[in-house]
All heavy atoms as an XYZ file, in Angstrom:
942
protein
N      11.835     22.063     11.019
C      11.398     20.684     11.199
C      10.135     20.653     12.062
O      10.020     21.388     13.025
C      12.522     19.891     11.852
C      12.136     18.509     12.192
S      13.188     17.337     11.365
C      12.719     15.893     12.237
N       9.218     19.805     11.701
C       7.967     19.649     12.443
C       8.159     18.604     13.528
O       8.658     17.507     13.270
C       6.835     19.231     11.487
C       6.594     20.339     10.468
C       5.562     18.900     12.253
C       5.652     19.959      9.361
N       7.738     18.938     14.736
C       7.840     17.991     15.848
C       6.581     17.120     15.899
O       5.537     17.467     15.329
C       7.980     18.719     17.193
O       6.757     19.434     17.462
C       9.170     19.679     17.190
N       6.694     16.032     16.589
C       5.538     15.147     16.782
C       4.408     15.908     17.477
O       3.239     15.769     17.118
C       5.972     13.914     17.600
C       4.857     12.933     17.867
C       4.540     12.155     16.623
N       3.363     11.339     16.808
C       2.822     10.631     15.861
N       3.349     10.603     14.663
N       1.753      9.927     16.078
N       4.765     16.719     18.457
C       3.769     17.498     19.191
C       3.034     18.476     18.264
O       1.805     18.600     18.332
C       4.449     18.268     20.325
C       3.493     19.050     21.189
C       4.221     19.747     22.324
O       4.388     19.107     23.381
O       4.609     20.918     22.137
N       3.763     19.160     17.386
C       3.131     20.064     16.424
C       2.202     19.297     15.479
O       1.105     19.761     15.167
C       4.196     20.809     15.609
C       4.966     21.834     16.405
C       6.175     22.354     15.636
O       6.859     21.603     14.945
N       6.429     23.650     15.770
N       2.651     18.144     15.022
C       1.842     17.331     14.113
C       0.556     16.866     14.798
O      -0.525     16.903     14.187
C       2.644     16.134     13.619
N       0.655     16.443     16.033
C      -0.531     15.988     16.774
C      -1.506     17.140     17.005
O      -2.716     16.967     16.878
C      -0.117     15.343     18.088
C       0.547     13.995     17.891
C       1.112     13.392     19.166
O       1.092     14.059     20.237
O       1.587     12.241     19.093
N      -0.973     18.309     17.324
C      -1.827     19.484     17.522
C      -2.559     19.824     16.221
O      -3.780     20.055     16.219
C      -0.987     20.664     18.007
C      -1.765     21.923     18.156
N      -2.622     22.145     19.211
C      -1.853     23.026     17.367
C      -3.194     23.324     19.072
N      -2.738     23.880     17.954
N      -1.823     19.864     15.119
C      -2.434     20.141     13.822
C      -3.517     19.107     13.504
O      -4.617     19.468     13.081
C      -1.379     20.146     12.708
C      -1.980     20.205     11.337
C      -2.487     21.399     10.839
C      -2.072     19.068     10.552
C      -3.079     21.452      9.575
C      -2.652     19.111      9.293
C      -3.155     20.312      8.807
N      -3.208     17.833     13.709
C      -4.165     16.762     13.395
C      -5.464     16.931     14.177
O      -6.555     16.836     13.600
C      -3.540     15.398     13.682
N      -5.354     17.191     15.468
C      -6.559     17.377     16.290
C      -7.370     18.567     15.795
O      -8.587     18.481     15.651
C      -6.184     17.583     17.757
C      -5.808     16.324     18.504
C      -5.702     16.564     20.006
N      -4.805     17.672     20.351
C      -3.485     17.567     20.519
N      -2.893     16.402     20.386
N      -2.761     18.618     20.846
N      -6.692     19.682     15.553
C      -7.370     20.886     15.095
C      -8.027     20.682     13.727
O      -9.147     21.124     13.495
C      -6.373     22.052     15.016
C      -5.930     22.561     16.355
C      -7.037     23.305     17.073
O      -7.787     24.049     16.419
O      -7.157     23.121     18.298
N      -7.311     20.014     12.828
C      -7.812     19.808     11.465
C      -9.044     18.908     11.464
O     -10.058     19.223     10.839
C      -6.689     19.233     10.604
C      -6.991     19.164      9.154
C      -6.845     20.161      8.223
C      -7.513     18.034      8.443
N      -7.232     19.704      6.979
C      -7.648     18.402      7.089
C      -7.862     16.737      8.821
C      -8.126     17.529      6.119
C      -8.337     15.873      7.849
C      -8.466     16.272      6.517
N      -8.958     17.785     12.173
C     -10.091     16.851     12.261
C     -11.299     17.541     12.901
O     -12.424     17.456     12.393
C      -9.702     15.571     13.041
C      -8.681     14.738     12.269
C     -10.944     14.756     13.426
C      -9.218     13.978     11.072
N     -11.073     18.250     14.010
C     -12.172     18.950     14.692
C     -12.804     20.004     13.795
O     -14.029     20.173     13.801
C     -11.680     19.590     15.990
C     -11.386     18.583     17.087
O     -11.762     17.401     16.949
O     -10.761     18.991     18.092
N     -11.976     20.722     13.027
C     -12.501     21.746     12.123
C     -13.410     21.124     11.071
O     -14.525     21.611     10.823
C     -11.351     22.511     11.468
N     -12.953     20.045     10.449
C     -13.796     19.387      9.437
C     -15.068     18.830     10.057
O     -16.153     18.961      9.474
C     -13.021     18.285      8.716
C     -12.231     18.849      7.585
C     -10.904     19.141      7.553
C     -12.756     19.225      6.305
N     -10.569     19.677      6.334
C     -11.685     19.733      5.545
C     -14.014     19.177      5.727
C     -11.831     20.190      4.240
C     -14.172     19.617      4.426
C     -13.092     20.124      3.690
N     -14.967     18.231     11.217
C     -16.155     17.657     11.847
C     -17.136     18.726     12.310
O     -18.320     18.444     12.482
C     -15.764     16.719     12.985
C     -15.171     15.427     12.464
O     -15.332     15.069     11.296
N     -14.463     14.710     13.324
N     -16.670     19.961     12.481
C     -17.561     21.071     12.849
C     -18.317     21.612     11.634
O     -19.302     22.326     11.790
C     -16.755     22.207     13.485
O     -16.044     22.946     12.501
N     -17.829     21.296     10.426
C     -18.389     21.782      9.162
C     -18.301     23.306      9.055
O     -19.059     23.923      8.298
C     -19.833     21.329      8.963
C     -19.968     19.857      8.773
N     -20.912     19.314      7.946
C     -19.287     18.801      9.286
C     -20.803     17.996      7.968
N     -19.823     17.663      8.778
N     -17.392     23.921      9.802
C     -17.193     25.371      9.808
C     -16.098     25.699      8.790
O     -14.911     25.513      9.065
C     -16.795     25.814     11.213
C     -16.574     27.302     11.344
O     -16.287     27.980     10.328
O     -16.661     27.796     12.482
N     -16.502     26.200      7.625
C     -15.564     26.443      6.537
C     -14.472     27.432      6.935
O     -13.295     27.233      6.602
C     -16.298     26.916      5.289
C     -15.465     27.076      4.032
C     -14.760     25.774      3.650
C     -16.337     27.570      2.884
N     -14.805     28.471      7.661
C     -13.800     29.427      8.117
C     -12.760     28.777      9.012
O     -11.559     29.060      8.891
N     -13.204     27.927      9.890
C     -12.287     27.201     10.784
C     -11.393     26.252      9.982
O     -10.205     26.133     10.256
C     -13.096     26.439     11.824
C     -12.279     25.800     12.895
C     -13.184     25.204     13.961
N     -12.408     24.373     14.856
C     -12.921     23.502     15.692
N     -14.241     23.353     15.784
N     -12.141     22.781     16.465
N     -11.962     25.582      9.006
C     -11.180     24.682      8.151
C     -10.101     25.477      7.427
O      -8.917     25.124      7.439
C     -12.093     23.957      7.141
C     -13.056     23.010      7.859
C     -11.251     23.205      6.106
C     -14.220     22.533      7.002
N     -10.486     26.578      6.793
C      -9.556     27.373      5.996
C      -8.495     28.079      6.834
O      -7.456     28.470      6.301
C     -10.334     28.394      5.165
C     -11.124     27.813      3.995
C     -12.066     28.865      3.413
C     -10.193     27.266      2.934
N      -8.710     28.215      8.131
C      -7.741     28.910      8.990
C      -6.389     28.202      9.046
O      -5.391     28.815      9.425
C      -8.304     29.070     10.406
O      -8.323     27.823     11.088
N      -6.317     26.957      8.644
C      -5.063     26.203      8.676
C      -4.182     26.450      7.452
O      -3.059     25.965      7.393
C      -5.365     24.697      8.767
C      -6.082     24.324     10.009
N      -7.451     24.122     10.039
C      -5.635     24.142     11.265
C      -7.807     23.820     11.273
N      -6.730     23.824     12.033
N      -4.685     27.189      6.488
C      -4.039     27.295      5.177
C      -3.575     28.710      4.870
O      -4.229     29.686      5.265
C      -5.028     26.837      4.092
C      -5.445     25.403      4.272
C      -6.504     25.066      5.102
C      -4.756     24.380      3.645
C      -6.883     23.743      5.294
C      -5.121     23.047      3.830
C      -6.179     22.745      4.658
O      -6.537     21.441      4.846
N      -2.478     28.814      4.100
C      -2.007     30.111      3.612
C      -2.956     30.601      2.521
O      -3.713     29.810      1.948
C      -0.574     29.994      3.079
O      -0.532     29.173      1.930
N      -2.908     31.894      2.230
C      -3.793     32.483      1.221
C      -3.578     31.862     -0.157
O      -4.506     31.735     -0.935
C      -3.594     33.995      1.135
C      -4.144     34.753      2.323
C      -5.655     34.633      2.491
O      -6.372     34.640      1.471
O      -6.110     34.540      3.645
N      -2.340     31.478     -0.456
C      -2.006     31.014     -1.804
C      -1.784     29.502     -1.892
O      -1.173     29.021     -2.833
C      -0.769     31.743     -2.315
C       0.469     31.466     -1.469
O       0.333     30.939     -0.335
O       1.575     31.778     -1.937
N      -2.306     28.754     -0.926
C      -2.037     27.315     -0.933
C      -2.662     26.621     -2.134
O      -3.609     27.114     -2.739
C      -2.479     26.667      0.383
C      -3.931     26.288      0.482
C      -4.332     24.978      0.278
C      -4.893     27.221      0.802
C      -5.658     24.614      0.387
C      -6.221     26.869      0.916
C      -6.600     25.565      0.702
N      -2.120     25.464     -2.452
C      -2.688     24.656     -3.534
C      -3.162     23.328     -2.959
O      -2.568     22.792     -2.029
C      -1.681     24.437     -4.665
O      -0.586     23.675     -4.217
N      -4.230     22.829     -3.530
C      -4.849     21.581     -3.086
C      -5.024     20.685     -4.291
O      -5.584     21.109     -5.312
C      -6.217     21.892     -2.459
C      -7.021     20.687     -2.050
S      -6.300     19.921     -0.598
C      -6.978     18.291     -0.701
N      -4.557     19.443     -4.170
C      -4.726     18.452     -5.236
C      -5.499     17.268     -4.696
O      -5.189     16.757     -3.620
C      -3.361     17.982     -5.757
O      -2.667     19.045     -6.350
N      -6.511     16.853     -5.460
C      -7.361     15.747     -5.041
C      -8.115     15.207     -6.247
O      -8.583     15.987     -7.085
C      -8.367     16.233     -3.993
O      -9.387     15.276     -3.774
N      -8.294     13.889     -6.310
C      -9.131     13.344     -7.379
C     -10.578     13.833     -7.278
O     -11.291     13.883     -8.273
C      -9.037     11.832     -7.200
C      -8.212     11.573     -6.012
C      -7.700     12.860     -5.483
N     -11.014     14.204     -6.091
C     -12.385     14.691     -5.907
C     -12.586     16.074     -6.511
O     -13.707     16.458     -6.824
C     -12.741     14.690     -4.420
C     -12.589     13.321     -3.783
C     -13.929     12.678     -3.511
N     -13.821     11.266     -3.227
C     -13.644     10.732     -2.028
N     -13.534     11.501     -0.974
N     -13.577      9.425     -1.883
N     -11.502     16.837     -6.659
C     -11.602     18.151     -7.298
C     -12.078     17.976     -8.743
O     -12.871     18.772     -9.237
C     -10.256     18.894     -7.220
C     -10.009     19.353     -5.781
C     -10.214     20.071     -8.192
C      -8.636     19.945     -5.535
N     -11.628     16.923     -9.388
C     -12.055     16.643    -10.761
C     -13.573     16.452    -10.791
O     -14.264     17.005    -11.656
C     -11.337     15.393    -11.329
C     -11.863     15.037    -12.709
C      -9.826     15.596    -11.344
N     -14.104     15.712     -9.822
C     -15.528     15.401     -9.785
C     -16.384     16.577     -9.326
O     -17.369     16.923     -9.966
C     -15.786     14.222     -8.837
C     -15.062     12.958     -9.222
C     -14.996     11.964     -8.060
O     -14.974     12.351     -6.893
N     -14.959     10.693     -8.402
N     -16.010     17.182     -8.208
C     -16.863     18.188     -7.575
C     -16.669     19.581     -8.176
O     -17.634     20.310     -8.386
C     -16.634     18.212     -6.046
C     -17.083     16.867     -5.451
C     -17.374     19.366     -5.384
C     -16.752     16.676     -3.992
N     -15.416     19.959     -8.452
C     -15.137     21.302     -8.970
C     -15.027     21.325    -10.491
O     -14.837     22.386    -11.070
C     -13.856     21.849     -8.341
N     -15.119     20.152    -11.107
C     -15.023     20.045    -12.567
C     -13.722     20.663    -13.088
O     -13.703     21.337    -14.108
C     -16.239     20.678    -13.229
C     -16.412     20.212    -14.667
O     -15.990     19.090    -14.997
O     -16.955     20.999    -15.472
N     -12.625     20.413    -12.338
C     -11.300     20.894    -12.723
C     -10.476     19.686    -13.148
O     -10.080     18.875    -12.312
C     -10.629     21.618    -11.553
C      -9.163     21.960    -11.760
C      -8.908     22.721    -13.052
O      -9.580     23.749    -13.289
O      -8.049     22.279    -13.832
N     -10.221     19.525    -14.455
C      -9.557     18.320    -14.962
C      -8.166     18.061    -14.395
O      -7.743     16.918    -14.320
C      -9.481     18.539    -16.473
C     -10.214     19.781    -16.781
C     -10.587     20.454    -15.509
N      -7.460     19.103    -13.967
C      -6.109     18.911    -13.423
C      -6.138     18.301    -12.031
O      -5.143     17.751    -11.566
C      -5.361     20.247    -13.368
O      -5.914     21.086    -12.356
N      -7.275     18.420    -11.330
C      -7.368     17.927     -9.962
C      -6.705     18.838     -8.952
O      -6.567     18.483     -7.785
N      -6.300     20.041     -9.368
C      -5.612     20.975     -8.477
C      -6.287     22.339     -8.517
O      -6.638     22.839     -9.585
C      -4.128     21.131     -8.885
O      -3.500     19.851     -8.792
C      -3.396     22.106     -7.988
N      -6.461     22.929     -7.326
C      -6.974     24.286     -7.189
C      -5.928     25.126     -6.469
O      -5.200     24.621     -5.606
C      -8.276     24.300     -6.402
C      -9.470     23.591     -7.043
C     -10.641     23.528     -6.074
C      -9.878     24.285     -8.332
N      -5.889     26.402     -6.788
C      -4.908     27.317     -6.216
C      -5.607     28.436     -5.453
O      -6.486     29.093     -6.018
C      -4.050     27.919     -7.340
C      -2.942     28.822     -6.879
C      -1.805     28.069     -6.222
O      -1.468     26.967     -6.615
N      -1.212     28.664     -5.213
N      -5.237     28.655     -4.201
C      -5.723     29.774     -3.403
C      -6.938     29.451     -2.553
O      -7.722     28.563     -2.859
N      -7.057     30.226     -1.453
C      -8.145     30.010     -0.502
C      -9.523     30.202     -1.119
O     -10.455     29.473     -0.799
C      -8.006     30.953      0.697
C      -7.320     30.356      1.867
C      -7.474     31.251      3.081
C      -6.652     30.682      4.214
N      -6.745     31.505      5.416
N      -9.665     31.181     -2.006
C     -10.981     31.425     -2.597
C     -11.451     30.228     -3.414
O     -12.584     29.760     -3.263
C     -10.959     32.678     -3.466
C     -10.835     33.956     -2.651
O     -11.129     33.936     -1.432
O     -10.452     34.988     -3.236
N     -10.587     29.718     -4.269
C     -10.956     28.583     -5.124
C     -11.202     27.322     -4.307
O     -12.197     26.625     -4.504
C      -9.875     28.331     -6.169
N     -10.300     27.039     -3.366
C     -10.463     25.830     -2.551
C     -11.643     25.983     -1.602
O     -12.397     25.041     -1.376
C      -9.161     25.480     -1.795
C      -9.351     24.242     -0.938
C      -8.016     25.264     -2.780
N     -11.830     27.177     -1.062
C     -12.969     27.420     -0.177
C     -14.301     27.194     -0.889
O     -15.224     26.611     -0.320
N     -14.397     27.629     -2.145
C     -15.628     27.405     -2.917
C     -15.852     25.909     -3.132
O     -16.980     25.408     -2.995
C     -15.542     28.135     -4.255
N     -14.785     25.192     -3.442
C     -14.861     23.733     -3.635
C     -15.279     23.045     -2.338
O     -16.188     22.212     -2.331
C     -13.506     23.234     -4.142
C     -13.198     21.785     -3.878
C     -13.931     20.759     -4.474
C     -12.139     21.432     -3.036
C     -13.630     19.428     -4.232
C     -11.833     20.104     -2.805
C     -12.584     19.111     -3.395
O     -12.281     17.796     -3.150
N     -14.619     23.377     -1.236
C     -14.966     22.741      0.029
C     -16.374     23.105      0.490
O     -17.078     22.286      1.077
C     -13.941     23.073      1.099
C     -12.673     22.294      0.953
C     -12.480     21.133      0.257
C     -11.412     22.630      1.513
N     -11.172     20.730      0.351
C     -10.490     21.627      1.120
C     -10.947     23.676      2.298
C      -9.159     21.640      1.496
C      -9.618     23.697      2.680
C      -8.740     22.688      2.281
N     -16.801     24.345      0.247
C     -18.172     24.738      0.587
C     -19.189     23.875     -0.157
O     -20.172     23.415      0.423
N     -18.926     23.633     -1.430
C     -19.803     22.776     -2.222
C     -19.776     21.347     -1.692
O     -20.816     20.700     -1.557
C     -19.362     22.822     -3.682
C     -20.269     22.104     -4.631
C     -19.815     22.301     -6.080
C     -20.717     21.574     -7.050
N     -20.283     21.748     -8.443
N     -18.583     20.850     -1.370
C     -18.446     19.485     -0.845
C     -19.195     19.322      0.478
O     -19.849     18.299      0.699
C     -16.971     19.133     -0.672
N     -19.102     20.321      1.352
C     -19.800     20.239      2.638
C     -21.319     20.182      2.442
O     -22.013     19.489      3.182
C     -19.415     21.415      3.539
C     -18.014     21.339      4.142
C     -17.644     22.683      4.774
C     -17.902     20.214      5.163
N     -21.822     20.897      1.441
C     -23.263     20.846      1.162
C     -23.671     19.492      0.594
O     -24.746     18.983      0.893
C     -23.653     21.964      0.198
C     -23.640     23.320      0.841
C     -24.011     24.402     -0.140
C     -23.886     25.762      0.540
N     -23.999     26.860     -0.406
N     -22.804     18.908     -0.240
C     -23.095     17.596     -0.830
C     -23.001     16.461      0.186
O     -23.610     15.407     -0.002
C     -22.135     17.308     -1.987
C     -22.306     18.157     -3.238
C     -21.153     17.916     -4.206
C     -23.639     17.852     -3.907
N     -22.211     16.673      1.244
C     -21.966     15.627      2.249
C     -22.322     16.132      3.653
O     -21.443     16.343      4.494
C     -20.499     15.192      2.213
C     -19.995     14.626      0.880
C     -18.489     14.568      0.852
C     -20.602     13.255      0.653
N     -23.605     16.313      3.945
C     -23.995     16.873      5.246
C     -23.620     15.983      6.435
O     -23.537     16.475      7.560
C     -25.510     17.036      5.128
C     -25.918     16.065      4.061
C     -24.763     15.987      3.108
N     -23.370     14.709      6.197
C     -22.982     13.802      7.280
C     -21.476     13.571      7.341
O     -21.022     12.623      7.987
C     -23.707     12.460      7.129
C     -25.200     12.602      7.267
O     -25.684     13.407      8.068
N     -25.950     11.870      6.469
N     -20.701     14.417      6.673
C     -19.256     14.268      6.647
C     -18.688     14.199      8.061
O     -19.016     15.027      8.920
C     -18.621     15.450      5.907
C     -17.113     15.383      5.831
C     -16.696     15.068      4.403
C     -16.509     16.683      6.283
N     -17.878     13.185      8.296
C     -17.240     13.007      9.603
C     -15.931     12.251      9.389
O     -15.898     11.248      8.664
C     -18.148     12.211     10.551
C     -17.553     12.046     11.906
N     -17.603     13.050     12.852
C     -16.879     11.026     12.459
C     -16.982     12.620     13.953
N     -16.541     11.400     13.737
N     -14.860     12.761      9.988
C     -13.548     12.136      9.877
C     -13.139     11.532     11.214
O     -13.390     12.127     12.274
C     -12.480     13.150      9.474
C     -12.654     13.754      8.109
C     -12.064     14.955      7.802
C     -13.397     13.131      7.118
C     -12.191     15.528      6.542
C     -13.541     13.684      5.851
C     -12.934     14.894      5.580
N     -12.499     10.355     11.155
C     -11.932      9.715     12.342
C     -10.456      9.475     12.082
O     -10.090      8.698     11.194
C     -12.633      8.386     12.620
C     -14.075      8.550     13.043
C     -14.760      7.209     13.274
O     -14.083      6.246     13.702
O     -15.974      7.141     13.006
N      -9.613     10.136     12.853
C      -8.172     10.035     12.687
C      -7.689      8.632     13.026
O      -8.057      8.071     14.056
C      -7.463     11.053     13.586
C      -5.960     11.149     13.449
C      -5.560     11.611     12.054
C      -5.408     12.101     14.505
N      -6.862      8.070     12.139
C      -6.296      6.743     12.353
C      -4.811      6.812     12.720
O      -4.347      6.063     13.564
C      -6.470      5.877     11.099
C      -7.909      5.694     10.675
C      -8.738      4.971     11.713
O      -8.381      3.886     12.151
N      -9.835      5.575     12.119
N      -4.063      7.704     12.044
C      -2.633      7.785     12.303
C      -2.082      9.105     11.794
O      -2.683      9.750     10.927
C      -1.900      6.622     11.630
C      -0.616      6.231     12.338
O      -0.202      6.928     13.287
O      -0.037      5.207     11.952
N      -0.927      9.480     12.344
C      -0.222     10.706     11.971
C       1.195     10.320     11.596
O       1.893      9.657     12.375
C      -0.174     11.697     13.155
C      -1.577     12.011     13.661
C       0.585     12.961     12.764
C      -1.601     12.715     15.011
N       1.624     10.722     10.406
C       2.988     10.482      9.952
C       3.673     11.837      9.844
O       3.120     12.781      9.274
C       2.993      9.773      8.600
C       2.154      8.492      8.526
C       2.121      7.966      7.098
C       2.694      7.445      9.472
N       4.892     11.943     10.391
C       5.594     13.213     10.472
C       6.813     13.206      9.562
O       7.633     12.286      9.618
C       6.032     13.505     11.931
C       6.687     14.874     12.031
C       4.854     13.405     12.884
N       6.933     14.240      8.729
C       8.109     14.445      7.889
C       8.877     15.659      8.376
O       8.616     16.184      9.458
N       9.800     16.131      7.562
C      10.579     17.307      7.975
C       9.761     18.586      7.872
O       9.758     19.395      8.796
C      11.857     17.456      7.126
O      11.485     17.505      5.752
C      12.814     16.314      7.376
N       9.066     18.772      6.760
C       8.223     19.955      6.584
C       6.801     19.575      6.186
O       6.067     20.363      5.616
C       8.825     20.908      5.554
C       8.869     20.324      4.142
O       8.700     19.090      3.990
O       9.065     21.088      3.187
N       6.431     18.351      6.508
C       5.103     17.869      6.122
C       4.550     16.903      7.166
O       5.284     16.339      7.969
C       5.152     17.177      4.762
O       5.975     16.034      4.815
N       3.229     16.750      7.093
C       2.500     15.823      7.959
C       1.517     15.075      7.068
O       0.885     15.678      6.187
C       1.723     16.579      9.063
C       0.787     15.656      9.821
C       2.684     17.272     10.011
N       1.384     13.786      7.279
C       0.367     12.996      6.588
C      -0.633     12.505      7.621
O      -0.239     11.921      8.637
C       0.996     11.795      5.855
O       1.918     12.277      4.890
C      -0.076     10.964      5.160
N      -1.898     12.781      7.369
C      -2.966     12.276      8.229
C      -3.656     11.137      7.502
O      -4.066     11.276      6.345
C      -3.969     13.376      8.557
C      -3.429     14.609      9.261
C      -4.563     15.559      9.601
C      -2.631     14.242     10.505
N      -3.772     10.040      8.180
C      -4.459      8.862      7.678
C      -5.754      8.782      8.474
O      -5.729      8.727      9.710
C      -3.573      7.636      7.906
C      -4.075      6.349      7.323
C      -4.344      6.224      5.968
C      -4.264      5.241      8.130
C      -4.798      5.034      5.436
C      -4.713      4.046      7.598
C      -4.975      3.948      6.260
O      -5.420      2.761      5.730
N      -6.896      8.837      7.784
C      -8.166      8.917      8.492
C      -9.263      8.182      7.738
O      -9.168      7.922      6.542
C      -8.564     10.380      8.731
C      -8.775     11.184      7.464
C     -10.031     11.305      6.900
C      -7.707     11.828      6.848
C     -10.225     12.039      5.743
C      -7.895     12.566      5.692
C      -9.155     12.667      5.146
O      -9.347     13.384      3.996
N     -10.302      7.872      8.469
C     -11.502      7.274      7.890
C     -12.483      8.400      7.635
O     -12.827      9.155      8.553
C     -12.106      6.232      8.839
C     -13.194      5.446      8.204
N     -14.503      5.825      8.253
C     -13.153      4.309      7.475
C     -15.234      4.953      7.595
N     -14.438      4.028      7.111
N     -12.909      8.521      6.384
C     -13.855      9.563      6.011
C     -15.199      8.978      5.627
O     -15.468      7.789      5.825
N     -16.021      9.800      5.059
C     -17.378      9.415      4.689
C     -17.411      8.235      3.735
O     -18.286      7.382      3.817
C     -18.105     10.623      4.062
O     -18.060     11.699      5.007
C     -19.540     10.306      3.733
N     -16.437      8.158      2.822
C     -16.452      7.073      1.836
C     -15.256      6.138      1.964
O     -14.833      5.536      0.985
C     -16.533      7.658      0.425
O     -15.449      8.518      0.191
N     -14.718      5.999      3.160
C     -13.626      5.058      3.376
C     -12.335      5.718      3.816
O     -12.325      6.853      4.275
N     -11.245      4.977      3.667
C      -9.951      5.449      4.134
C      -9.397      6.531      3.210
O      -9.601      6.493      1.998
C      -8.950      4.301      4.228
C      -9.332      3.260      5.274
S      -9.723      3.955      6.915
C      -8.185      4.741      7.349
N      -8.674      7.474      3.830
C      -8.054      8.563      3.082
C      -6.737      8.930      3.763
O      -6.543      8.661      4.949
C      -8.977      9.770      3.039
N      -5.860      9.527      2.989
C      -4.614     10.082      3.516
C      -4.425     11.438      2.865
O      -4.656     11.596      1.663
C      -3.434      9.172      3.213
N      -4.032     12.413      3.668
C      -3.719     13.735      3.125
C      -2.332     14.127      3.587
O      -1.982     13.949      4.759
C      -4.751     14.769      3.555
C      -6.100     14.497      2.921
C      -7.011     15.708      2.853
O      -6.525     16.841      2.650
O      -8.219     15.491      3.000
N      -1.568     14.646      2.647
C      -0.215     15.111      2.926
C      -0.265     16.631      2.922
O      -0.743     17.243      1.963
C       0.785     14.609      1.865
C       2.186     15.076      2.189
C       0.718     13.093      1.735
N       0.239     17.237      3.999
C       0.226     18.686      4.172
C       1.655     19.194      4.266
O       2.424     18.722      5.111
C      -0.502     19.050      5.474
C      -1.905     18.530      5.558
C      -2.155     17.290      6.136
C      -2.969     19.263      5.073
C      -3.448     16.798      6.231
C      -4.261     18.773      5.162
C      -4.494     17.543      5.733
N       2.010     20.159      3.433
C       3.307     20.818      3.495
C       3.097     22.192      4.125
O       2.149     22.899      3.773
C       3.912     20.956      2.097
C       4.349     19.639      1.530
C       3.461     18.842      0.827
C       5.646     19.180      1.720
C       3.856     17.623      0.307
C       6.043     17.964      1.206
C       5.152     17.184      0.502
N       4.011     22.571      5.016
C       3.860     23.801      5.787
C       4.881     24.855      5.375
O       6.024     24.533      5.053
C       4.012     23.500      7.281
C       2.914     22.627      7.815
C       3.001     21.242      7.711
C       1.792     23.184      8.392
C       1.974     20.426      8.186
C       0.766     22.377      8.867
C       0.859     20.995      8.767
N       4.456     26.121      5.439
C       5.372     27.224      5.189
C       6.044     27.637      6.499
O       5.821     27.010      7.547
C       4.651     28.397      4.505
C       3.571     29.031      5.374
O       3.519     28.880      6.600
N       2.673     29.764      4.732
N       6.837     28.700      6.440
C       7.579     29.154      7.619
C       6.679     29.686      8.731
O       7.090     29.775      9.885
C       8.618     30.216      7.212
C       8.047     31.502      6.658
C       7.575     31.403      5.200
O       7.881     30.419      4.502
O       6.858     32.335      4.764
N       5.436     30.017      8.412
C       4.473     30.485      9.428
C       3.607     29.346      9.965
O       2.593     29.590     10.606
C       3.618     31.597      8.847
C       4.424     32.894      8.665
C       3.599     33.967      8.056
N       3.435     33.622      6.651
C       2.543     34.148      5.846
N       1.704     35.035      6.273
N       2.477     33.785      4.580
N       3.979     28.126      9.633
C       3.272     26.924     10.091
C       1.851     26.834      9.545
O       0.967     26.274     10.190
C       3.283     26.808     11.618
C       4.648     26.862     12.205
N       5.552     25.824     12.094
C       5.289     27.849     12.865
C       6.674     26.171     12.674
N       6.554     27.390     13.142
N       1.657     27.384      8.359
C       0.387     27.252      7.654
C       0.589     26.269      6.517
O       1.675     26.168      5.945
C      -0.050     28.587      7.063
C      -0.374     29.645      8.076
C      -0.686     30.951      7.366
O       0.056     31.416      6.522
N      -1.826     31.545      7.714
N      -0.477     25.562      6.172
C      -0.406     24.633      5.044
C      -0.298     25.439      3.751
O      -1.118     26.326      3.501
C      -1.637     23.711      4.998
C      -1.601     22.809      3.772
C      -1.756     22.896      6.280
N       0.732     25.123      2.958
C       0.912     25.821      1.670
C       0.597     24.901      0.487
O       0.313     25.381     -0.604
C       2.305     26.416      1.557
S       3.649     25.242      1.743
N       0.662     23.573      0.698
C       0.287     22.592     -0.321
C      -0.338     21.400      0.384
O       0.095     21.018      1.465
C       1.523     22.078     -1.078
C       2.092     23.021     -2.073
C       3.267     22.414     -2.801
N       4.397     22.282     -1.868
C       5.278     21.286     -1.886
N       5.191     20.314     -2.770
N       6.267     21.248     -1.018
N      -1.322     20.796     -0.255
C      -1.957     19.603      0.304
C      -2.347     18.674     -0.824
O      -2.737     19.118     -1.908
C      -3.185     19.982      1.129
N      -2.196     17.367     -0.562
C      -2.515     16.332     -1.526
C      -3.381     15.292     -0.855
O      -3.001     14.728      0.173
C      -1.239     15.652     -2.048
C      -0.307     16.613     -2.748
C       0.662     17.314     -2.046
C      -0.401     16.812     -4.119
C       1.507     18.206     -2.676
C       0.451     17.695     -4.767
C       1.398     18.391     -4.034
O       2.233     19.264     -4.673
N      -4.557     15.025     -1.411
C      -5.484     14.047     -0.850
C      -5.424     12.745     -1.655
O      -5.311     12.783     -2.884
C      -6.903     14.596     -0.854
N      -5.514     11.639     -0.937
C      -5.504     10.301     -1.535
C      -6.629      9.489     -0.913
O      -6.848      9.563      0.291
C      -4.166      9.600     -1.251
C      -2.980     10.391     -1.689
N      -2.486     11.448     -0.947
C      -2.208     10.261     -2.767
C      -1.438     11.942     -1.583
N      -1.234     11.247     -2.681
N      -7.321      8.710     -1.731
C      -8.474      7.956     -1.254
C      -8.357      6.479     -1.624
O      -7.865      6.148     -2.693
C      -9.762      8.522     -1.841
C      -9.927      9.988     -1.549
C      -9.576     10.948     -2.490
C     -10.381     10.409     -0.305
C      -9.698     12.301     -2.204
C     -10.500     11.763     -0.018
C     -10.154     12.694     -0.977
O     -10.270     14.032     -0.682
N      -8.851      5.622     -0.731
C      -8.844      4.176     -0.992
C      -9.885      3.848     -2.031
O     -10.845      4.548     -2.233
C      -9.130      3.421      0.310
């Protein structure tokens, strides 16, 4: 079970990593085989399913996104805690977003789902 304290720590680290634009720091939160689903994957990575599998594929997508959005900045609005997941509600470059993160036994993100207003 994820505690509120663990969720808050993850949220701070995740937001700071994205705001640093340091791809290695961003990817450090994820397992090697994690999957990422987002409507933006369809647009930016040209993947019709909206899902990418593994750090290499997602890292390439995020690297491209960071280049396309040099002013990318996230502001955390709220943290929702589940049993094995955390949802971050934040204001991003193009409005409100929520991401749901599922964690493995090593406390790394193994699945993530992005939602946009």
